[in-house]
LONU-39501 format. One line per 5 residues: their letters; for each residue x, y negated, z of N, C-alpha, C. Coordinates in steps of 0.001 Angstrom, whole numbers, plus 500000, padded with zeros to 6 digits. Each point is the difference from the previous one (the first is absolute). Layout:
BEGIN
a) X:Y:Z:X:Y:Z:X:Y:Z | ... .
// end
This chain:
BEGIN
xxxxx) 523723:501888:505887:500158:500616:501261:498624:501305:499785 | 500307:500457:499975:499277:501465:500677:498459:499428:501545 | 499142:500659:499140:499485:499896:501612:499603:498085:499946 | 499938:499446:499520:500212:498957:500163:498462:499966:498651 | 498932:499337:500246:499458:499923:498843:498633:499046:500323 .
xxxxx) 499433:498516:498806:499213:498872:500406:498888:501160:499678 | 498972:500230:500745:498444:500055:498885:499205:498976:499523 | 499651:500014:499369:499215:498380:498706:499399:499577:501101 | 499380:498902:500026:498534:499928:500746:498915:500277:498849 | 498560:500773:501058:499089:500671:499144:499512:498855:498862 .
xxxxx) 499374:500132:498974:499790:499396:498837:498560:498890:501266 | 499899:498653:499365:498966:498975:500433:498392:500457:500190 | 499195:500468:501024:498793:499960:499730:499376:499042:501206 | 498869:499219:499591:499531:499197:500814:499223:500709:500527 | 499413:499368:501383:499745:500587:501144:499163:500303:500099 .
xxxxx) 498649:499236:499291:499062:500732:499035:499466:500465:498781 | 501292:500708:499504:499476:500861:498648:500170:500829:501198 | 501562:500551:500005:500513:501300:501445:498260:499736:500688 | 499140:499358:500262:499491:500257:501578:498718:500713:498645 | 499536:499717:498699:499286:500162:498944:500477:501709:499662 .
xxxxx) 500876:499679:499801:499853:501676:499545:499883:501194:500851 | 500773:499233:501760:499937:501085:500888:498548:500364:499783 | 499057:499181:500559:498747:500004:500479:498721:501038:498192 | 501262:499805:498960:499011:500407:498798:500630:502017:500287 | 501185:499694:499788:500499:501831:500241:498764:500519:501041 .
xxxxx) 500152:499627:501219:498754:499995:501427:499385:500587:500040 | 499342:499119:498862:498402:500031:499246:499450:500911:499067 | 501110:499769:499003:499906:500989:499030:500389:501888:500333 | 500302:499894:501455:501094:501607:499901:500858:500234:499209 | 500209:499484:499166:501226:500357:498936:501623:498437:500483 .
xxxxx) 500470:500786:499433:501516:499419:499951:500442:498937:498928 | 499716:498669:500161:499984:498982:499121:502216:499934:499721 | 499890:499431:498259:501969:500146:500142:499563:498422:499183 | 501371:499315:500327:500904:498334:499720:501289:500278:499487 | 500197:500347:499038:500908:499723:499334:500758:499159:498951 .
xxxxx) 500834:499661:500000:501258:498718:499329:501451:499705:500273 | 500036:499247:498948:501934:499728:500644:500124:499152:500319 | 501283:499739:500965:500210:498841:500902:501130:500141:499969 | 500657:498048:499424:501697:500299:500519:500284:499096:501477 | 500436:499961:500440:500337:499920:501388:501432:499073:499539 .
xxxxx) 500107:499322:500807:501340:498880:500042:500889:499997:498999 | 498930:499937:498419:500868:499664:498964:500904:501369:500067 | 500207:501750:500063:500674:500808:499758:499207:501042:499101 | 499843:500810:500731:499493:501313:498533:498792:500384:500476 | 499185:499557:499115:498622:500631:499842:499949:501092:500576 .
xxxxx) 498370:500479:501517:499145:500450:499899:499316:500656:499794 | 499653:501376:499821:498395:500226:499204:499447:500442:501644 | 498570:499447:500339:499750:500205:501120:498594:500439:500006 | 499624:501318:501048:498286:500051:500019:499480:499970:501725 | 499124:499765:499736:499377:499578:501241:498699:501389:499814 .
xxxxx) 499968:500200:501019:499224:501402:500238:498567:500028:500750 | 498985:499323:499903:499142:499101:501549:499341:502109:499873 | 499481:500150:501426:500233:501356:500299:498630:500289:500970 | 499111:500645:500010:498589:500134:500441:499395:500032:501266 | 501253:499996:501135:500598:500094:502035:499847:498488:499575 .
xxxxx) 500582:499071:499339:500294:499089:500535:501611:499290:499281 | 501155:501068:499300:500910:499588:500360:500912:499943:498935 | 500466:499034:499943:500531:499834:498745:501934:500750:499251 | 500058:500529:499244:501035:500708:499804:500363:498594:498974 | 501741:499677:499978:500523:499607:499343:501339:500744:499285 .
xxxxx) 500385:500097:498515:500957:500617:499303:501356:498718:499262 | 501049:500284:499677:500430:499113:499699:500938:500182:498602 | 500514:499763:499206:500859:501082:499746:500745:498910:498489 | 501246:500091:499989:500781:498920:499290:500044:500737:498983 | 500139:498871:499546:499671:500125:498368:500981:501204:499421 .
xxxxx) 501649:499346:499892:501001:500303:499547:500595:501448:500826 | 499755:499892:500980:499861:501515:500501:499433:501049:499602 | 498985:499991:498979:498484:501054:499094:501886:500065:498552 | 500550:498888:499461:500043:499710:499298:499327:499637:498356 | 498746:498974:500674:498806:499836:498988:501238:498963:499463 .
xxxxx) 500447:498845:500157:500593:499415:498982:501760:499807:500982 | 500973:499434:498816:501136:499824:500170:499904:498909:501195 | 501112:500151:501413:500068:499368:500730:501691:500099:499907 | 500557:498528:500557:498535:498315:500117:500556:499671:498757 | 498701:499316:499511:499631:500005:498805:500705:499296:499325 .
xxxx) 500535:499497:498251:501500:500176:499348:499659:498091:500568 | 499202:498943:500496:499981:499092:499697:500762:499514:501838 | 500555:501245:500598:500706:499769:501501:501310:500467:500106 | 500186:500930:498589:501781:499841:500331:500650:499032:499953 .
// end
């Protein structure tokens, strides 16, 4: 149904790791990035990028892999 989209949860980061990366970005004055692939609830994989900014903010981006046609979706074993 149009307009009913569920946004996946953000990739799991331990509170300690998150705090360390935020402090490191603030102390260095340079943005830091953490990237990876996450599969949420056995669905399609997502690419994620967390960017820790020098002002203490966190910018997160999620891209569903089948949306960018990186590989055929659904995978052949799920047809």
